[in-house]
FISE-120733 format. One record per residue: residue number from 1; x, y, z of N, C-alpha, C in turn. Coordinates in steps of 0.001 Angstrom, whole numbers, plus 500000, padded with zeros to 6 digits. Layout:
<nodes>
lumnu nu nv nw cau cav caw cu cv cw
NUM X Y Z X Y Z X Y Z
...
</nodes>
This chain:
<nodes>
lumnu nu nv nw cau cav caw cu cv cw
1 751880 266997 271088 750745 266611 272276 750088 265758 271811
2 749769 264629 272860 749412 263393 272798 747771 263326 272694
3 747385 262088 271809 746118 261793 272001 745682 261530 273059
4 744356 261818 273901 743605 261503 274859 742507 260868 274688
5 742574 259360 275045 741678 258297 274837 741182 258296 276107
6 739808 257575 276512 739296 257536 277881 738208 256469 277307
7 737868 255770 278501 737147 254492 278145 735300 254923 278371
8 734579 254183 277852 732838 254694 278190 732642 254902 279560
9 733438 253861 280676 733238 254208 281923 733727 255310 282232
10 734800 255674 281879 735437 257289 282293 734492 258329 281729
11 733995 258206 280696 732863 259182 279852 731842 259317 280506
12 731558 258116 281171 730080 258137 281968 730253 259059 283704
13 731762 258691 283845 731915 259295 285370 731938 261019 285100
14 732594 261401 283979 732805 262826 283258 731342 263165 283463
15 730389 262421 282752 728869 263051 282460 728332 262966 283822
16 728511 262165 284639 727931 262654 285800 728070 263635 286751
17 729581 263959 286660 729824 265024 287230 729532 266585 286861
18 729175 266536 285487 728613 267840 285044 727311 268186 285320
19 727474 269184 285886 726070 269790 286489 725750 271216 285687
20 724300 270917 285039 724072 272361 284290 723116 273306 285374
21 723515 274311 285263 723054 275288 286352 721726 275440 285917
22 720818 275974 287092 719578 275919 286399 719064 277444 285992
23 720097 278144 286513 720224 280004 286349 720368 279940 284762
24 719476 280291 284225 719439 280390 282747 720075 281676 282503
25 720134 282582 283395 720818 284081 283252 722184 283802 283092
26 722587 282799 283410 723961 282613 283244 724616 282943 281862
27 725628 283498 281346 725914 283801 280072 726659 282690 279354
28 727191 281604 280005 727589 280514 279368 726713 278945 279459
29 725418 279550 279888 724668 278295 279920 724393 277496 278743
30 724173 277941 277500 724022 277403 276655 725183 276813 275688
31 726413 277462 275813 727600 276963 275605 728044 275620 276160
32 728026 275638 277446 728444 274412 278394 727397 273341 277866
33 726164 273239 277552 725592 272540 277065 725696 271751 275584
34 726067 272826 274873 726442 272662 273401 727764 271958 273346
35 729234 272401 274260 729912 271865 274378 729985 270286 274498
36 729076 270079 275899 729119 268672 276299 728481 267772 275219
37 727323 268173 274655 726888 267490 273324 728207 267325 272386
38 728801 267996 272007 729645 268178 270782 730479 267249 271276
39 731395 267182 272326 732105 266094 273107 731456 265017 273072
40 730361 264794 273382 729974 263371 273663 729570 262786 272160
41 728948 263685 271388 728790 263072 270089 729840 262561 269267
42 730927 263324 269512 732072 263272 268467 733065 262170 269173
43 732712 261853 270325 733355 260674 271156 732623 259327 270587
44 731374 259324 270731 730591 258054 270231 730880 257845 268846
45 730826 258858 267784 731208 258508 266482 732383 258194 266497
46 733457 258801 266692 735152 258231 267106 735087 256560 267336
47 733971 256442 268108 734377 254966 269020 733755 254056 268304
48 732682 254618 267648 732034 253459 266384 732802 253272 265162
49 733769 254362 264633 734133 254240 263298 735295 253160 263325
50 735409 252336 262695 736581 251285 262044 737508 252081 261561
51 738837 251615 261631 740269 251962 261137 739628 252053 259341
52 740097 252994 258656 739776 252873 257052 738448 253426 256528
53 737028 253625 257654 735849 253886 257143 736182 255285 256716
54 734928 255104 255344 735058 256555 254423 733712 256960 254944
55 733853 258260 254859 732790 259073 255250 732497 259651 253860
56 731283 260358 253633 730772 261220 252692 731749 262494 252659
57 731920 262823 251327 732717 264262 251394 731962 265330 251975
58 730477 265630 252244 730279 266544 253005 730132 266178 254620
59 730335 265060 254982 730437 264865 256206 731919 265167 256778
60 733019 264702 255734 734392 265091 256393 734508 266777 256083
61 733560 267573 255189 733968 268859 255320 733518 269168 256633
62 732322 269108 257121 731662 269562 258226 732395 269038 259291
63 733164 267923 259337 733734 267877 260688 735248 268673 260561
64 735559 268789 259492 736834 269912 259441 736437 271247 259995
65 735214 271966 259364 734766 272968 259832 734799 273222 261078
66 734220 271831 261761 733865 272151 263112 735227 271920 264144
67 736138 271109 263441 737562 271433 264135 738294 272476 264123
68 738112 273443 263094 738571 274559 262767 737966 275703 263953
69 736765 275730 264006 735725 276469 264939 736020 276000 266285
70 736042 274888 266690 736468 274827 268259 737677 275161 268461
71 738456 274872 267596 740229 275336 267840 740402 276464 268228
72 739490 277577 267074 739666 278608 267143 739212 279290 268723
73 738119 278616 269011 737440 279308 270074 738239 278651 271605
74 738557 277398 271402 739333 276988 272644 740795 277631 272915
75 741423 277935 271664 742679 278843 272017 742454 280367 272475
76 741394 281012 272025 741261 282220 272438 740502 282183 273984
77 739903 281205 274248 739339 281009 275582 740847 280854 276568
78 741600 279692 275809 742807 279521 276856 743635 280970 276818
79 743751 281555 276242 744863 282976 276082 744079 284038 276877
80 742910 283843 276636 742016 285028 277562 742205 284551 279039
81 741950 283269 279201 742165 283011 280665 743618 282975 281105
82 744367 282736 280484 745734 282924 280956 746245 284844 280771
83 745967 285615 280061 746020 287078 280075 745379 287327 281366
84 743762 287360 281418 743305 287841 282845 743765 287466 283920
85 744778 286559 284027 745324 286055 285358 746706 286603 285460
86 746967 287584 284588 748131 288066 284204 749597 287054 284056
87 749006 285969 283407 750199 285143 283009 750820 285338 281425
88 750456 286383 281115 750679 286498 279385 752250 286168 279315
89 752853 286735 280068 754698 286979 279772 755064 285354 279968
90 754325 284782 280896 754644 283178 281018 754358 281939 280188
91 753318 282963 279039 752706 281979 278174 753382 281482 277276
92 753433 279962 277082 754229 279220 276413 753077 278687 275057
93 753304 279480 273930 752475 279496 272998 752333 278007 272476
94 753076 277148 272516 753070 275685 272135 751932 275028 272974
95 751852 275603 274171 750357 275140 275286 749364 275265 274536
96 749037 276217 273949 747813 276109 273362 747757 275852 271684
97 748637 274955 271099 748422 274333 269999 747357 273005 270258
98 746607 273183 269418 745660 272073 269430 745340 271209 268391
99 745335 270147 268269 745433 269292 267083 746980 268860 266610
100 747020 268530 265403 748232 268415 264865 749179 269647 264609
</nodes>
């Protein structure tokens, strides 16, 4: 799987397209906001880091934990989306491999 790199201008376009629903009774209201925050902050940190920058051990640990957590959620979400639409027999498991 290839890395996806977007410019700050493209990120701004994406940000402008995101619409937070006013209806707080929506089940994924907070999750959408939190995912947006995670994506935005991670991109900003990635963008500001130089090649070879060293982070403190606790920072690297938290990033690794977040990576594992997000990957588990996304894989399950993608699998559920596919199986809910009756496409489990057409599922290519390599399509849901995220990261390395």
